[in-house]
N, C-alpha and C positions, 0 to 999 in steps of 0.2 A: 191454177198455175203455181208453179213452184217459186219459192223465194230463195232458193239456194243459188249460190254463185257457181254457175257452170257455163262452159263454153257451149254454144248452141251448135248442133250438128248441121244447121242449115247451110253454112258456107260450103261444106263438103258436098251436100246433096244438090244444091242449086247454084249455078253460076251467077255472077253479078248481073249479067244480061237477063237471065231467067227471072231473077228476083225483081229487077226493075220492070221487066215486061209484065209480070203478074200484077205489080202495083199500078201499071198503066191501064189495066183492064177494069172497066166500070163495075162489072159484077163481082170480080174478085175483091176489089176494094170494099164493096158493100158487104160482102160476106165477112171479111176480116174486121170491118168496123162493128158489125153486129156481134161477132164472136168475141170481140174484145170487151164487151160489156158484161156478158154472161153466157153460159153454155146455151146453145141454140140448136134446134132441130132443123133438118133439111126442109121440112114443111114450113116452118117459120121463116127460114131463109128465102124460100121461094116467094113468100108473101112480101117480105121486107125488100127484096131485090127487084120485085116486079119483073121476074124472069120465069121462063118455063122450068119445070122440074129437071128436064134433061140438061139445060144450061147450068143450073145450080149444081147438079151432081158432077158434071164435068169439071166445074171450077173447084168444088170440094175435093175431088180426087187429085187434081193438080196441086192444090194447096197442101194436101196431106203428103204427097210425094216430095214436095219441097221442104217439108217439115215446118210449115207455117201454121198449120192447124193441128190440134190434138183431137182425137175421137174417143168417146167413151159411151157407155150405156147408162141411161138414166131411166127411172121409173116415174110414170105419171100418176095422177091421183087414183086411177083404176088399177094400179100395179102392172100396167103394160110397159114393156121395154121399148125404148126408142133410142136411137143413136143421137148424141148431141156433139156439137163441135165448139171448141174454144181456141182462141188465138194462142199460139205458142211463143209469142214474143211481145215485148212492150214497145220497142221502137227500133228503127234502123239508123245506122250511121252510114253515110255515103261519102267516100273520100277518093281522091285521086292521088295515087302513089306510084312514082316511077313510070308514069305514062299509062297506068292501068286504073280502071275503076274498081274500087273495093266497096262491097256492100256487106255490112256486119249487122245482123239482127241481134238484139239484146233481150234476154229473158226478163220477165217481170221480176222486180226486186233485186236485180243483179247489182245495181249501183249501191243500194243500201247495204247489201250483204258485203260488198267489197270494202266499204268504209268501216263497217263493224269489224271485219277481219283485220283491217289495217290498224285500228285503234285498240284492239283487244288486249294487247300486252304492253301498252304504254302506261307510264306512271302518271296518273291524273292527280293534279293538285286541286282542281275545282271543276265541277260540271254543273251547268245551269241550263235548264230546258224551258222553253216556252212553246207548248204544244199548239196553242192557238195561233201563234205567229210562225209556227213550224221552224223554230230555231233551236239549235243545239250549240252551246258555247262550251268549249273545253279548254282548260288551261293546263299546260304540261310543263314540267321542269326536265329538261333533257341535257345530257352531257354533249360535248362537241362530237364525240364519236357516234352517239346515237343519232344526232342531227344529220351527220354525214351519211350514215347507213340508211336512215329514213329517206333522205333525198335520193340516194342511189336506187333504193328499192322502188320508190315512187316513180322515178324516171323509167326504170326497167318495166314496171307495171304498165305505164302508159305505152311504152313501145310494144308490149305484148298484148295491148288492148284489154287488159283486165279492168281498168278503171275508166274506160270511156263511157 
């Protein structure tokens, strides 16, 4: 899965109702859960989902159409090709805006990439990291103009769903 910050095409491919419906399906949820851990074959999905191969294939095809799964070819230990599936998103945000349900899938790594992009050109005075505690402390010295511009861009970014 990519760690680049990109808008997911899912919102265009599947309506909010379709995305919520697919999450309401037991077999689709099981497929997405398995595919979020590691690339998985349809044979493995059939076993993990305790479903018939035809049920699994129908769900896989629907999830591919909605852009929720990625498909690629992998080779097993005997150099045989097999298709494997991997989740194409990390999480969903569901919100209600102006009387409409909005479902936004987010690609893996999108939040971290967005934070790095935001901080890339700022003047750092001090950076302290604690990888075990998963903390990053950054101290900046900013002019009033930079603070105003940063706040404006941050709010615009939130409105454009770039940093959700």
